[in-house]
C-alpha positions as CSV (number, residue, x, y, z in Angstrom):
1,M,23.4,1.7,-4.1
2,R,24.3,3.0,-0.2
3,F,21.6,0.6,0.7
4,F,22.3,1.0,4.8
5,D,22.1,4.7,4.3
6,H,18.7,4.5,2.6
7,Q,17.4,2.2,5.5
8,L,18.1,4.2,8.4
9,D,17.1,7.5,6.6
10,A,13.5,6.0,5.5
11,R,13.0,5.0,9.3
12,A,14.5,8.0,10.6
13,R,11.9,9.6,7.9
14,T,8.7,6.7,9.2
15,R,8.9,7.8,12.4
16,R,8.4,11.0,12.4
17,L,5.5,10.9,10.1
18,R,4.3,8.0,12.9
19,L,4.4,11.0,15.0
20,A,2.9,13.6,12.6
21,F,0.0,11.0,12.1
22,L,-0.7,10.6,15.9
23,L,-0.8,14.2,16.6
24,A,-3.5,14.2,13.6
25,V,-5.9,11.9,16.0
26,I,-5.3,14.0,18.8
27,G,-5.8,17.1,17.1
28,T,-9.3,15.4,15.7
29,V,-10.2,14.5,18.9
30,A,-9.4,18.1,20.3
31,G,-11.5,19.4,17.2
32,M,-15.1,17.5,17.9
33,H,-14.7,18.3,21.8
34,L,-14.1,22.1,20.3
35,A,-16.6,21.8,17.8
36,L,-19.2,20.2,20.5
37,A,-18.4,23.0,23.3
38,V,-18.0,26.3,21.4
39,P,-21.5,26.2,20.4
40,F,-22.7,26.4,24.2
41,V,-20.7,29.4,24.6
42,L,-22.2,31.3,21.3
43,V,-25.8,30.4,22.3
44,R,-24.8,32.3,25.9
45,L,-23.3,35.1,23.9
46,L,-26.4,35.7,21.7
47,A,-28.8,35.6,24.6
48,G,-26.5,38.1,26.3
49,L,-25.7,35.9,29.3
50,P,-22.4,35.9,30.7
51,A,-19.9,33.9,28.7
52,E,-18.9,31.0,31.9
53,V,-20.7,28.3,30.7
54,I,-21.4,25.0,33.3
55,Y,-21.4,22.3,30.7
56,P,-23.4,19.2,31.6
57,R,-21.6,16.3,33.9
58,G,-19.1,13.9,32.0
59,F,-18.8,16.7,29.0
60,L,-15.0,16.4,28.1
61,W,-15.2,12.3,28.7
62,V,-18.2,12.3,26.2
63,N,-16.7,14.0,23.8
64,I,-13.3,12.5,23.9
65,A,-14.2,9.1,23.8
66,T,-16.3,9.7,20.9
67,P,-14.0,10.2,18.6
68,L,-11.4,7.9,20.1
69,M,-14.3,5.0,19.7
70,L,-15.0,5.8,16.0
71,I,-11.7,6.1,15.1
72,L,-10.6,3.0,17.0
73,G,-13.9,1.1,15.8
74,G,-12.4,2.0,12.2
75,W,-9.0,0.6,12.7
76,W,-10.7,-2.9,14.2
77,I,-12.9,-3.0,10.9
78,E,-10.2,-2.9,8.4
79,S,-7.6,-4.1,10.1
80,S,-9.8,-7.8,10.6
81,N,-11.0,-7.6,7.0
82,T,-6.9,-7.4,6.2
83,R,-5.4,-9.5,8.3
84,H,-5.3,-12.5,6.9
85,G,-2.9,-12.5,4.1
86,V,-3.6,-15.9,2.2
87,R,-7.3,-14.5,2.0
88,L,-6.9,-11.3,1.4
89,A,-4.7,-12.2,-1.9
90,E,-7.7,-14.9,-2.9
91,R,-10.2,-12.3,-2.7
92,L,-8.0,-10.1,-4.9
93,G,-8.4,-13.4,-7.6
94,A,-4.9,-14.9,-6.7
95,R,-4.4,-18.9,-6.4
96,A,-1.9,-20.9,-4.4
97,A,1.5,-21.8,-7.0
98,Q,1.9,-25.1,-8.1
99,P,5.4,-25.5,-8.7
100,G,4.9,-29.4,-9.3
101,S,2.7,-27.9,-12.8
102,R,5.2,-25.4,-14.3
103,L,8.3,-24.3,-14.1
104,A,8.1,-20.7,-13.6
105,E,6.0,-21.5,-10.6
106,Q,8.4,-24.2,-9.6
107,R,11.6,-21.0,-10.0
108,L,9.3,-18.6,-8.1
109,A,8.9,-21.4,-5.0
110,N,12.2,-21.9,-5.3
111,I,13.6,-18.1,-4.8
112,V,11.0,-17.3,-2.2
113,Q,12.6,-20.1,-0.2
114,E,16.1,-18.8,-1.0
115,M,15.2,-15.0,-0.6
116,S,13.6,-16.1,3.1
117,I,17.1,-17.7,4.0
118,A,19.4,-15.0,3.0
119,A,16.9,-12.2,4.7
120,H,16.7,-15.0,8.1
121,M,13.0,-15.0,8.2
122,P,10.1,-17.6,7.9
123,P,9.2,-18.2,4.0
124,P,5.5,-16.8,3.7
125,A,2.9,-18.7,1.3
126,V,3.0,-18.5,-2.2
127,L,0.2,-17.1,-5.1
128,V,-0.3,-16.0,-8.2
129,L,-2.3,-13.6,-10.0
130,P,-3.4,-15.7,-12.8
131,R,-4.2,-13.2,-16.2
132,E,-2.7,-10.4,-14.8
133,M,0.1,-9.2,-17.4
134,P,1.2,-6.1,-15.8
135,I,4.4,-7.0,-14.0
136,N,3.7,-6.6,-10.2
137,A,3.4,-8.3,-6.5
138,F,2.1,-7.5,-3.0
139,A,2.8,-8.9,0.5
140,S,0.2,-9.4,2.7
141,G,-0.5,-10.4,6.3
142,M,0.3,-9.2,9.5
143,Q,1.9,-12.6,11.8
144,P,4.0,-15.0,9.8
145,A,1.5,-17.1,10.3
146,D,-0.2,-15.5,7.9
147,W,2.5,-13.8,5.4
148,A,1.8,-14.4,1.7
149,V,3.6,-13.3,-1.3
150,T,1.4,-13.0,-4.4
151,V,2.8,-12.6,-8.2
152,T,1.1,-11.7,-11.3
153,E,1.3,-13.8,-14.4
154,G,3.1,-11.4,-15.8
155,A,5.9,-11.3,-13.7
156,L,6.5,-14.9,-14.4
157,E,6.3,-14.3,-17.7
158,Y,8.8,-11.0,-18.7
159,L,11.5,-11.2,-16.0
160,T,14.4,-13.4,-15.6
161,R,15.5,-15.2,-12.7
162,D,17.4,-12.2,-11.2
163,E,14.9,-9.8,-11.9
164,L,12.4,-12.0,-9.8
165,M,14.5,-12.3,-7.2
166,G,14.7,-8.4,-6.9
167,L,10.7,-8.3,-6.8
168,V,11.1,-11.6,-4.3
169,A,13.3,-9.5,-2.0
170,H,11.2,-6.5,-2.2
171,E,8.3,-8.1,-1.0
172,L,9.5,-9.9,1.9
173,S,11.2,-6.6,3.2
174,H,7.8,-5.6,3.6
175,L,6.7,-8.4,5.8
176,R,9.8,-8.7,7.9
177,E,9.9,-4.9,8.6
178,G,6.4,-5.1,9.6
179,D,5.0,-2.5,6.3
180,T,2.0,-4.4,5.7
181,A,1.2,-4.6,9.6
182,L,1.9,-0.5,9.7
183,N,0.0,0.1,6.5
184,M,-3.1,-1.7,7.7
185,R,-3.2,0.1,11.0
186,L,-2.6,3.5,9.4
187,I,-5.7,2.9,7.1
188,G,-7.6,1.5,9.4
189,M,-7.1,4.4,11.5
190,V,-7.8,6.9,8.3
191,F,-10.8,4.8,8.2
192,G,-11.8,5.3,11.6
193,L,-11.0,9.5,10.7
194,E,-13.3,9.1,8.4
195,M,-15.9,7.8,10.5
196,V,-15.9,10.8,12.2
197,W,-16.7,13.2,9.5
198,G,-19.9,10.5,8.6
199,F,-21.0,11.3,12.6
200,G,-21.4,15.1,11.7
201,Q,-22.7,14.0,8.4
202,S,-26.0,12.1,10.4
203,L,-26.0,14.9,12.7
204,S,-26.3,17.6,10.1
205,T,-28.9,15.3,8.1
206,A,-30.9,14.2,11.2
207,E,-34.9,14.3,11.0
208,D,-37.5,14.0,13.9
209,E,-40.4,11.5,14.7
210,H,-42.5,13.0,12.2
211,G,-39.8,13.3,9.3
212,R,-38.9,17.2,9.6
213,A,-35.6,18.5,9.0
214,S,-32.9,18.5,12.4
215,V,-33.4,21.8,14.8
216,P,-30.7,24.4,13.5
217,A,-28.3,23.6,16.6
218,S,-28.2,20.2,15.8
219,A,-27.4,20.6,11.9
220,I,-25.0,23.5,12.6
221,I,-23.1,21.0,15.1
222,G,-23.0,18.5,12.3
223,V,-21.6,20.5,10.0
224,I,-18.2,21.4,12.5
225,I,-17.8,17.8,13.3
226,M,-17.9,17.0,9.4
227,A,-15.4,19.8,8.9
228,V,-13.4,18.5,11.8
229,G,-13.6,15.0,10.4
230,W,-13.1,16.1,7.2
231,C,-9.9,17.6,8.1
232,G,-9.0,14.9,10.1
233,W,-9.2,12.3,7.6
234,L,-7.1,14.8,4.7
235,A,-4.3,14.9,7.2
236,G,-4.4,11.1,8.3
237,R,-4.4,10.2,4.3
238,V,-1.7,12.5,3.2
239,L,0.5,10.8,6.3
240,Q,-0.1,7.4,5.6
241,A,0.6,8.2,2.0
242,A,3.8,9.5,3.1
243,V,4.7,6.6,5.2
244,S,3.6,4.2,2.5
245,R,6.7,6.1,0.0
246,E,9.3,6.0,2.8
247,R,8.3,2.2,3.4
248,E,8.8,1.6,-0.4
249,Y,11.7,3.3,-0.4
250,L,13.1,0.8,2.8
251,A,12.0,-2.0,0.4
252,D,14.3,-1.3,-2.6
253,A,17.4,-0.9,-0.5
254,R,16.4,-4.3,1.9
255,A,16.4,-5.5,-1.6
256,V,19.6,-4.6,-3.1
257,Q,20.9,-5.6,0.0
258,W,20.0,-9.5,0.2
259,T,20.5,-10.2,-3.6
260,R,23.9,-8.3,-3.6
261,Q,22.8,-6.5,-7.2
262,A,21.5,-3.1,-8.0
263,D,20.0,-4.5,-11.8
264,G,17.8,-7.5,-10.4
265,L,15.3,-4.7,-8.9
266,G,16.7,-2.3,-11.1
267,R,15.4,-4.1,-14.2
268,T,12.1,-5.2,-12.6
269,L,11.2,-1.8,-11.9
270,R,12.3,-0.4,-15.6
271,K,10.2,-2.8,-17.1
272,C,7.4,-2.0,-15.0
273,L,7.8,2.1,-16.2
274,G,7.9,0.4,-19.5
275,Q,4.7,-0.9,-19.0
276,Q,3.2,2.1,-17.4
277,Q,4.3,3.9,-20.2
278,E,2.2,2.0,-22.8
279,G,-0.8,1.9,-20.2
280,V,-0.7,-1.8,-19.4
281,Q,-2.5,-1.5,-15.8
282,L,-4.0,-4.4,-13.8
283,R,-7.5,-5.5,-13.9
284,L,-8.3,-6.2,-10.7
285,P,-12.0,-4.9,-8.9
286,Q,-10.3,-3.5,-6.1
287,H,-7.2,-2.3,-7.5
288,H,-7.3,1.0,-6.2
289,A,-8.3,0.0,-2.4
290,F,-5.3,-2.0,-2.3
291,S,-2.5,-0.5,-4.6
292,H,-0.6,0.7,-1.0
293,L,0.4,-2.7,-1.3
294,L,1.7,-3.1,-4.9
295,L,5.3,-3.0,-6.2
296,A,4.0,-0.6,-8.5
297,E,1.0,1.4,-7.8
298,G,0.4,2.4,-11.6
299,E,-2.2,4.6,-12.8
300,G,-1.3,8.1,-11.8
301,E,2.0,7.0,-9.7
302,D,4.1,10.5,-11.6
303,D,1.5,12.5,-11.6
304,G,1.5,16.2,-10.1
305,G,0.2,18.6,-8.0
306,E,-2.1,17.3,-5.6
307,R,-2.5,13.5,-6.7
308,Q,1.4,13.3,-5.2
309,W,0.5,13.9,-1.7
310,L,-1.9,11.0,-2.0
311,A,0.2,8.4,-3.9
312,T,1.2,5.7,-2.2
313,H,4.2,5.3,-4.2
314,P,7.2,6.7,-5.3
315,P,7.6,7.6,-8.9
316,L,9.5,4.6,-10.9
317,A,11.8,7.0,-12.5
318,E,13.0,8.1,-8.8
319,R,13.0,4.8,-7.3
320,I,15.1,4.2,-10.5
321,R,17.4,6.9,-9.6
322,R,18.0,6.1,-6.3
323,I,18.9,2.5,-6.7
324,Y,21.5,2.9,-9.7
325,G,22.4,6.4,-8.3
326,G,21.7,7.6,-11.6
327,T,18.5,8.0,-14.7
328,R,18.0,4.9,-16.1
329,G,15.6,4.5,-19.0
330,A,12.4,2.2,-19.5
331,L,12.8,-1.4,-20.7
332,D,10.3,-3.4,-23.1
333,A,8.9,-6.6,-20.9
334,E,9.8,-9.4,-23.4
335,P,8.1,-13.0,-22.9
336,L,10.4,-15.6,-22.0
337,V,10.8,-19.1,-22.1
338,D,9.1,-20.7,-19.5
339,G,11.0,-21.0,-16.3
340,G,14.2,-20.0,-18.1
341,D,15.6,-16.2,-19.1
342,T,15.3,-16.8,-22.9
343,P,13.0,-14.3,-24.8
344,R,10.6,-16.9,-26.4
345,A,11.6,-15.2,-30.2
346,S,15.0,-16.1,-29.9
347,V,14.0,-20.1,-29.9
348,T,13.3,-21.7,-33.5
349,D,9.8,-23.1,-33.7
350,N,10.8,-26.7,-34.2
351,P,11.5,-28.3,-31.1
352,F,13.6,-30.7,-32.8
353,R,15.9,-28.4,-34.2
354,S,19.4,-27.7,-32.4
355,S,20.5,-24.2,-32.1
356,R,24.3,-25.3,-32.5
357,P,25.4,-25.9,-36.5
358,L,25.6,-29.0,-37.4
359,P,29.4,-30.5,-38.1
360,P,30.6,-30.9,-41.6
361,P,29.9,-34.7,-43.3
362,T,32.1,-36.9,-43.5
363,Y,33.1,-39.0,-46.5
């Protein structure tokens, strides 16, 4: 894998997508202004008056400030809820890793320390998602003091040391490259664009003090704002998903660079693909709301059509192809000995029985 080339390409595409996202926000603000300005002109034309309109004082600035306040307010609310990495992981059911009680968690803590040194970054907090057998992980937190890496029970159960190193390196890349903070900001902006739609809906369904439906002019303006808000939300959602997909490619390339091998992360993703084909999925109650954080998105990842535009992760098969430079098939996930790389099926049930043949008897 030519990881430096892949990193440069991913960063360049991310810059273009961020610019497009900014244009979508500007377009929403401009669209809302037009939605409020056009009715003034239409009313005068229908009344047979000259098209020249004198708008109320501050009309332009109010039209610009209102959607900006909604968008920035949505960004602030969503960012505040997801700012602290450990707290977010605990909301999803994770607990702190316990290296002293289990060899697999001791190995995970050691790998996080080693990969943090390789990435020249402070080590994040280490957490485990218990009773979640799909191979997955996620990074969370906006600042180094809040960084956290969370790994599922399945990753500890089914991944060898090299494979777990690839998984951890991928998640550390998200932290070091600022992907978690970027994703949270973009998702907050998308939430703010959705609030513009909600503002239009409130106007279109407004009632007077007697409980009667709002006047037609208010309803028409509300419907126009809803249309503008929906278009802005859809554009923001598509662009946010596109940015997320590019950052996944960048994290894959970073993981190969830091581990100096393609097979670690490659085999991890191939095992994820095998579980995906078997229908193994996370059972988290908020799984879909935070799917952009995960190593593999899971359900619907390889769907086509409109779902592909909103997918936060590239298809696993494409990520595997980029890592290896060619097609590779899925792998079965076999349980390993706790804290080791040996499949449990190959270990005898008798702990006192040696795997080495006994020497011949001497007389």
